[in-house]
N, C-alpha and C positions, 0 to 999 in steps of 0.2 A: 525325318528324325532330327537332322541338323537344324532345320528351321524351328522346331519346337524347343530345342535346347537353347538357341539364341533368343527366342521369345521369352522363355522363362528366365533366362539370365538377365535379360533387359529388365523385366518386371522386378526381379529381386534387386537389381542394382538401383532402380528408381526408389524402391522401398527403403533401402538402406542409406541412400545418398544423404538425406537430411541429417542423419545421426552421424555419418562419417565426417561431414564438414563442420557441423554446428554443435554436435554433441546434443544429447537429450537434456533439455532444461527442465527444472522442476516447475511445473505450471499446473494450475488448476486448483483442486480442493485443498492441497497443502497450503498454498498461498492464500486462499480464501479464509482458512482457519487462522492463519497468521494475521491477516487483516482484522478479523473479529477480535483477536486477542489484543492487537495494537490499540484499537478503539476502546476496548474495555480498560486498557492501561491508561488511556487519556482520561477517561471518566474517574478512574481511581486515583490519579495523580501519582502513579507508580513510575518514577523515572527510570529505574533499572529495567523494567519490563519494556518501556517505551524505546529504549536505546538498543535493545537486544538484537534486532534484525537489520539495523543500519550498517552498511559497509563504511569504511573511512571516507569514501568520496561521494557519499549520498548527497542528494539535492532536496531542498524543501522550498516550496513556493507558498508563502502565507499571504493571502490576498484580502486586505481590509483589516480594520481594527488596529489596536495599538502595536501589534507585533508584525504589521505589514512589512514584507520584504522578501528577498531571495537569500537563501542560506545554502552554503556549500561546505560539506565536510561534517563529520560526526560531531566534532567539538562545537561548531557553530550551531548545529541543531540541538545539541545538549543544552546550550545556553538559552535557546528559545523555550525549550520545555521547562527549564528551571524557572524562567519568568512566568510562563503560563501557570505552573503549579503554585508559585508564590502569590500570584494575583488572587488566588482563592484560599490564601493562608495555609496552603499545603493540605487542604481537606479534599476528600473526594467530591465530585460533582454529580448530582443526579443526571442521568442521561437517557435519552430516548433515541433509538436508532431506527432508521427505515430499513427496508429490505435491501441487502447488497446485491449488486450485479457484477459479475466477473466476466472479463473478456480475456481469453487465453489463446496462445499459440505456442509452439515449441520454444520460442525465445523468452516467453515470460507471460505474466498475468497482470492485468490492471483490474483493480477492484474499486467500484464506485459505491459510495454509501452516503446517505443523508443522516445528520445527527443534530440533536438539540441538547445542549449542555446547560445545566442550571449553575447555581453558585452565585458568588458576588456580582459577576458580570455575565449574565446569560447570553448565549449566542447560538445561532444556527449555522451549521457548516455543511458544505458539500465536500466530501473527501474523495480524492482519487489517489490510490496507493498502487505503485507499480513495483512488482517483484520480478527479479531476474535471478535465476539459480538459487531461489530461496531467500534472497536478500532484498530489503526494502530500499531500492535505489533511488526512487523519486516519490515525493509526497506533495500533493497539492491540498492546501487548506483554503477553500473559498468561503469567506464569511458571506452569508446570504440571509439577511434579516427576513425576507419574504418567503423563505423556503418552507414548503409544506412537507411534513414528515408522514408518510403512510407506512404502516408496519408491513 
């Protein structure tokens, strides 16, 4: 009887341990939905919607093109998006998105998606968006002219 109690107590402790130390992070479908909404906001040129999920200390890596650079902080990222939107005269961009792939664990979710944006300066982009506790903490924009978009 004592052995069974110890065995079950150990199993229960191991099941609870990740939540005890790290807390349960929001990861998975909620973050995937946020990523889709974020990319839709890019195409729409909706600055308020774009900025909604960034925490103050977010990071953005924009690789290639005229906005190439590393940006840290919500205000620096806002300035990048303002320039991106202005480059298309504030008008929405037609967009084609590939199927997104999400990779999640209890600490967060990274969502990878390919996109092709039209407008005055058409571009193809590999997106990687990382969400921790429901916030978009890191975003990578890889400009990729040879990228193939499969739905």
